[in-house]
C-alpha positions as a Markdown table, in Angstrom:
| # | Residue | x | y | z |
|---|---|---|---|---|
| 1 | Met | -13.0 | 28.1 | -24.9 |
| 2 | Ile | -10.7 | 25.7 | -23.5 |
| 3 | Pro | -12.1 | 24.7 | -20.1 |
| 4 | Leu | -9.1 | 25.6 | -17.5 |
| 5 | Gly | -10.6 | 23.3 | -14.7 |
| 6 | Gln | -10.3 | 24.2 | -10.9 |
| 7 | Leu | -7.6 | 25.2 | -9.3 |
| 8 | Glu | -5.9 | 22.7 | -7.4 |
| 9 | Lys | -3.1 | 23.9 | -5.0 |
| 10 | Met | 0.2 | 21.6 | -4.5 |
| 11 | Leu | -0.1 | 19.8 | -1.5 |
| 12 | Ile | 2.8 | 18.5 | 0.7 |
| 13 | Lys | 2.1 | 15.3 | 3.4 |
| 14 | Ala | 4.8 | 14.3 | 6.0 |
| 15 | Tyr | 5.1 | 10.8 | 7.3 |
| 16 | Thr | 7.0 | 8.8 | 9.9 |
| 17 | Asp | 7.3 | 5.6 | 7.8 |
| 18 | Ala | 7.5 | 4.9 | 4.6 |
| 19 | Ser | 4.1 | 2.9 | 4.3 |
| 20 | Cys | 2.7 | 6.7 | 4.9 |
| 21 | Ser | 0.1 | 5.5 | 7.7 |
| 22 | Thr | 1.1 | 8.5 | 10.4 |
| 23 | Pro | 1.3 | 11.7 | 9.7 |
| 24 | Val | 3.9 | 13.9 | 11.3 |
| 25 | Ala | 1.7 | 17.4 | 10.9 |
| 26 | Glu | -0.8 | 18.5 | 8.9 |
| 27 | Pro | -0.2 | 18.8 | 5.2 |
| 28 | Tyr | 1.6 | 22.0 | 3.9 |
| 29 | Thr | -0.7 | 23.7 | 0.6 |
| 30 | Phe | 0.9 | 26.3 | -1.1 |
| 31 | Arg | -0.8 | 28.9 | -1.5 |
| 32 | Val | 1.3 | 29.9 | -5.3 |
| 33 | Asn | 1.4 | 26.7 | -7.7 |
| 34 | Pro | 4.9 | 26.4 | -8.9 |
| 35 | Ser | 5.1 | 27.6 | -12.6 |
| 36 | Ser | 7.3 | 24.7 | -13.7 |
| 37 | Tyr | 9.3 | 21.4 | -12.2 |
| 38 | Thr | 11.8 | 19.4 | -13.1 |
| 39 | Tyr | 11.8 | 15.8 | -13.6 |
| 40 | Lys | 15.3 | 13.6 | -13.8 |
| 41 | Tyr | 15.9 | 10.2 | -14.8 |
| 42 | Gln | 19.4 | 9.0 | -14.5 |
| 43 | Leu | 20.9 | 5.7 | -15.2 |
| 44 | Glu | 23.5 | 4.1 | -13.4 |
| 45 | Leu | 26.1 | 2.8 | -15.9 |
| 46 | Ala | 29.4 | 0.5 | -15.1 |
| 47 | Gln | 32.5 | -0.2 | -17.1 |
| 48 | Asp | 32.4 | -3.7 | -18.8 |
| 49 | Glu | 35.8 | -4.9 | -16.9 |
| 50 | Asn | 36.0 | -7.7 | -19.7 |
| 51 | Ala | 36.2 | -5.3 | -22.9 |
| 52 | Gly | 39.8 | -4.0 | -21.7 |
| 53 | Ala | 40.0 | -0.8 | -23.7 |
| 54 | Ser | 39.1 | 3.2 | -22.2 |
| 55 | Gly | 36.5 | 3.8 | -24.8 |
| 56 | Ser | 34.6 | 0.3 | -24.3 |
| 57 | Pro | 30.8 | 0.4 | -24.3 |
| 58 | Leu | 29.0 | 0.6 | -20.9 |
| 59 | Lys | 26.5 | -2.0 | -19.6 |
| 60 | Tyr | 23.3 | -0.9 | -17.7 |
| 61 | Phe | 23.8 | -1.5 | -13.5 |
| 62 | Arg | 20.9 | 0.4 | -12.5 |
| 63 | Gln | 18.5 | 3.0 | -12.6 |
| 64 | Ala | 19.0 | 5.7 | -9.9 |
| 65 | Pro | 16.4 | 6.8 | -7.9 |
| 66 | Asn | 14.3 | 9.9 | -9.9 |
| 67 | Thr | 14.8 | 13.4 | -8.9 |
| 68 | Trp | 12.0 | 16.0 | -8.8 |
| 69 | Asn | 13.1 | 19.9 | -8.7 |
| 70 | Phe | 10.9 | 22.9 | -8.0 |
| 71 | Glu | 10.7 | 26.8 | -7.2 |
| 72 | Ile | 7.9 | 28.0 | -4.9 |
| 73 | Leu | 6.9 | 31.6 | -4.3 |
| 74 | Ile | 6.0 | 32.6 | -0.9 |
| 75 | Asp | 5.1 | 36.1 | -1.0 |
| 76 | Gly | 4.5 | 37.9 | 2.0 |
| 77 | Thr | 4.1 | 41.6 | -0.1 |
| 78 | Gly | 0.1 | 41.5 | 0.0 |
| 79 | Ala | 0.1 | 41.0 | -3.7 |
| 80 | Ile | -0.9 | 37.6 | -3.0 |
| 81 | Arg | -3.0 | 37.0 | -0.2 |
| 82 | Glu | -4.8 | 34.3 | 1.7 |
| 83 | Thr | -7.5 | 33.3 | 0.7 |
| 84 | Ser | -10.4 | 31.1 | 2.3 |
| 85 | Ala | -13.5 | 29.7 | 1.8 |
| 86 | Ala | -15.7 | 32.7 | 3.1 |
| 87 | Asp | -13.2 | 34.8 | 0.7 |
| 88 | Leu | -14.2 | 33.0 | -2.4 |
| 89 | Ser | -16.7 | 35.8 | -3.5 |
| 90 | Leu | -14.6 | 39.0 | -2.9 |
| 91 | Ile | -10.9 | 39.8 | -4.2 |
| 92 | Gly | -8.3 | 38.6 | -1.8 |
| 93 | Ser | -8.7 | 38.9 | 1.8 |
| 94 | Thr | -7.0 | 41.3 | 4.2 |
| 95 | Lys | -4.4 | 38.9 | 5.7 |
| 96 | Pro | -1.0 | 38.7 | 4.0 |
| 97 | Val | 1.0 | 35.5 | 4.5 |
| 98 | Glu | 3.9 | 36.1 | 7.3 |
| 99 | Val | 7.0 | 35.1 | 5.1 |
| 100 | Ala | 9.1 | 34.4 | 8.3 |
| 101 | Glu | 6.3 | 31.5 | 9.7 |
| 102 | Glu | 5.5 | 30.4 | 6.5 |
| 103 | Val | 9.2 | 29.5 | 6.2 |
| 104 | Lys | 9.2 | 27.6 | 9.7 |
| 105 | Lys | 6.3 | 25.9 | 8.7 |
| 106 | Leu | 7.7 | 24.7 | 5.3 |
| 107 | Lys | 10.9 | 24.0 | 7.3 |
| 108 | Ala | 9.1 | 21.7 | 10.0 |
| 109 | Leu | 7.7 | 19.7 | 7.6 |
| 110 | Val | 10.3 | 18.6 | 5.0 |
| 111 | Leu | 13.3 | 19.0 | 6.6 |
| 112 | Asp | 13.6 | 19.1 | 10.6 |
| 113 | Tyr | 15.0 | 15.8 | 11.8 |
| 114 | His | 13.1 | 13.2 | 13.9 |
| 115 | Gly | 14.9 | 11.5 | 16.3 |
| 116 | Glu | 12.5 | 8.2 | 16.6 |
| 117 | Met | 12.8 | 8.1 | 12.6 |
| 118 | His | 16.7 | 9.1 | 12.8 |
| 119 | Arg | 16.0 | 11.1 | 9.3 |
| 120 | Asn | 13.2 | 13.8 | 8.3 |
| 121 | Pro | 10.4 | 13.0 | 7.3 |
| 122 | Tyr | 9.0 | 10.6 | 4.2 |
| 123 | Leu | 7.0 | 13.1 | 1.5 |
| 124 | Val | 3.6 | 12.2 | -0.7 |
| 125 | Ile | 3.4 | 15.4 | -3.0 |
| 126 | Thr | 0.6 | 16.1 | -4.6 |
| 127 | Trp | -0.7 | 18.6 | -7.6 |
| 128 | Gly | -4.2 | 17.2 | -9.2 |
| 129 | Glu | -3.8 | 13.8 | -10.8 |
| 130 | Glu | 0.3 | 14.0 | -10.0 |
| 131 | Val | 1.6 | 12.4 | -7.1 |
| 132 | Phe | 5.4 | 12.2 | -6.4 |
| 133 | Arg | 6.9 | 10.1 | -3.6 |
| 134 | Gly | 10.1 | 11.0 | -2.0 |
| 135 | Thr | 12.6 | 12.4 | 0.5 |
| 136 | Leu | 13.7 | 16.0 | 0.7 |
| 137 | Glu | 17.5 | 15.8 | -0.5 |
| 138 | Ser | 17.6 | 20.2 | -0.7 |
| 139 | Leu | 16.3 | 23.3 | 0.0 |
| 140 | Asp | 17.3 | 26.0 | -0.9 |
| 141 | Leu | 15.7 | 29.7 | 0.5 |
| 142 | Glu | 16.3 | 32.9 | -1.6 |
| 143 | Tyr | 15.2 | 36.1 | 0.2 |
| 144 | Lys | 13.9 | 39.0 | -2.2 |
| 145 | Leu | 12.2 | 41.5 | -0.6 |
| 146 | Phe | 12.4 | 43.1 | 2.7 |
| 147 | Lys | 10.9 | 45.5 | 5.3 |
| 148 | Pro | 13.3 | 48.2 | 6.0 |
| 149 | Asp | 13.7 | 46.8 | 9.4 |
| 150 | Gly | 15.0 | 43.4 | 7.4 |
| 151 | Thr | 11.6 | 41.5 | 7.7 |
| 152 | Pro | 11.5 | 39.3 | 5.1 |
| 153 | Leu | 8.7 | 39.5 | 2.1 |
| 154 | Arg | 9.0 | 37.6 | -0.6 |
| 155 | Val | 11.0 | 34.4 | -0.9 |
| 156 | Ile | 11.8 | 31.5 | -3.6 |
| 157 | Ala | 12.2 | 28.3 | -2.0 |
| 158 | Thr | 13.9 | 25.6 | -3.9 |
| 159 | Leu | 13.1 | 21.9 | -3.1 |
| 160 | Ser | 15.0 | 19.3 | -4.9 |
| 161 | Met | 13.2 | 16.0 | -3.8 |
| 162 | Lys | 14.6 | 11.9 | -4.6 |
| 163 | Glu | 12.0 | 9.5 | -4.9 |
| 164 | Trp | 11.1 | 6.9 | -2.8 |
| 165 | Val | 8.9 | 3.6 | -3.8 |
| 166 | Asn | 6.3 | 2.1 | -0.9 |
| 167 | Pro | 8.4 | -1.2 | 0.2 |
| 168 | Asp | 5.1 | -3.2 | 0.5 |
| 169 | His | 4.4 | -1.8 | -3.5 |
| 170 | Arg | 8.1 | -2.7 | -4.3 |
| 171 | Val | 7.7 | -6.1 | -3.2 |
| 172 | Leu | 4.5 | -6.4 | -5.7 |
| 173 | Met | 7.0 | -5.1 | -8.6 |
| 174 | Glu | 10.1 | -7.2 | -8.1 |
| 175 | Asp | 7.5 | -10.1 | -8.3 |
| 176 | Ala | 7.5 | -11.1 | -11.7 |
| 177 | Ser | 5.0 | -13.6 | -11.3 |
| 178 | Ser | 2.7 | -11.8 | -9.8 |
| 179 | Pro | -1.0 | -11.4 | -11.7 |
| 180 | Asp | -1.2 | -7.9 | -9.6 |
| 181 | Ile | 1.4 | -6.0 | -11.9 |
| 182 | Thr | 0.3 | -7.6 | -15.5 |
| 183 | His | -2.2 | -5.1 | -16.8 |
| 184 | Gln | -3.4 | -4.3 | -20.0 |
| 185 | Arg | -5.0 | -0.6 | -20.6 |
| 186 | Thr | -6.9 | 0.8 | -23.2 |
| 187 | Phe | -5.2 | 3.9 | -24.2 |
| 188 | Glu | -7.9 | 7.1 | -24.9 |
| 189 | Gly | -7.5 | 9.7 | -26.9 |
| 190 | Ser | -6.7 | 12.1 | -23.6 |
| 191 | Asp | -4.5 | 9.7 | -21.8 |
| 192 | Arg | -0.8 | 9.9 | -21.7 |
| 193 | Leu | 1.9 | 7.2 | -21.5 |
| 194 | Asp | 3.9 | 8.2 | -18.7 |
| 195 | Leu | 0.7 | 9.1 | -16.3 |
| 196 | Met | -0.5 | 5.8 | -17.2 |
| 197 | Ala | 3.2 | 4.2 | -16.3 |
| 198 | His | 3.0 | 5.8 | -13.0 |
| 199 | Lys | -0.1 | 4.5 | -12.1 |
| 200 | Ile | 0.5 | 1.2 | -12.5 |
| 201 | Tyr | 4.1 | 1.7 | -11.0 |
| 202 | Asp | 3.8 | 4.2 | -9.1 |
| 203 | Thr | 6.5 | 5.9 | -11.0 |
| 204 | Pro | 6.8 | 7.2 | -14.7 |
| 205 | Ala | 10.6 | 6.2 | -15.3 |
| 206 | Tyr | 8.9 | 3.1 | -16.9 |
| 207 | Tyr | 7.1 | 4.4 | -19.8 |
| 208 | Val | 9.8 | 4.0 | -22.5 |
| 209 | Asp | 10.4 | 0.4 | -21.8 |
| 210 | Val | 6.3 | -0.2 | -21.9 |
| 211 | Ala | 6.4 | 1.4 | -25.2 |
| 212 | Leu | 9.0 | -0.4 | -26.0 |
| 213 | Ala | 7.5 | -4.1 | -25.0 |
| 214 | Asn | 4.3 | -3.0 | -27.2 |
| 215 | Gly | 6.2 | -2.0 | -30.1 |
| 216 | Leu | 5.4 | 1.8 | -30.4 |
| 217 | Asp | 7.4 | 3.6 | -33.0 |
| 218 | Ser | 6.4 | 7.0 | -30.8 |
| 219 | Phe | 4.7 | 6.9 | -27.0 |
| 220 | Arg | 3.1 | 10.6 | -28.2 |
| 221 | Lys | 1.4 | 9.2 | -31.1 |
| 222 | Ile | -0.7 | 6.3 | -30.0 |
| 223 | Ala | -3.6 | 5.5 | -31.7 |
| 224 | Ala | -7.0 | 5.9 | -29.2 |
| 225 | Gly | -8.4 | 2.5 | -28.6 |
| 226 | Lys | -5.3 | 0.9 | -28.8 |
| 227 | Asn | -4.4 | -1.9 | -25.9 |
| 228 | Ile | -1.6 | -1.4 | -23.7 |
| 229 | Asp | 0.4 | -4.3 | -21.7 |
| 230 | Phe | 2.4 | -3.2 | -19.0 |
| 231 | Pro | 4.3 | -6.2 | -18.1 |
| 232 | Pro | 5.7 | -6.9 | -14.9 |
| 233 | Leu | 8.9 | -5.5 | -14.0 |
| 234 | Lys | 12.3 | -7.4 | -13.9 |
């Protein structure tokens, strides 16, 4: 039997500053985890002006901020009930989710403009070992079911996030001579190169570069016990 492990809920924390030292409010815990999410990597390319011909090769300009998209179900039908520590031995509890209140809490945390910040909050999303730091780019709310009086019973919230890197960490990442960002790790059988890169660089975006730097033919088939170098970013 494959061990499924302990259920962990996706959690969103909001902060007033990029260093994530001052929280805006209490974290928001989703009652239903997403069934999938999309992580998008995007490069910005520029036309080589010296080529002088249409269709000439594009050259690398920079890597655009990564984006992360996912859907969350907010259900107030009673099919999915709020569970507290006292209800762990029971099948559900007796308190269905108030959809309008949940939507209000979510919007207040991720969307609302804060005058002292002159923007919406900096967000940190955690789910198990996955950590994403970003800013909300868009929030779509699709209302699916209603009571006879029009009160919403079910909402699908689609969040689109744009990634950012802690400025203190970015300074280290951009300092190619810093020993703090020169690492070597031994690859274990359960490891994934993208997650290892995420822990080193605060983003998994560089796992392909790490594979190339180590002469790997495939980042999916790495022998256990192999030493992997994580070079400084340039």
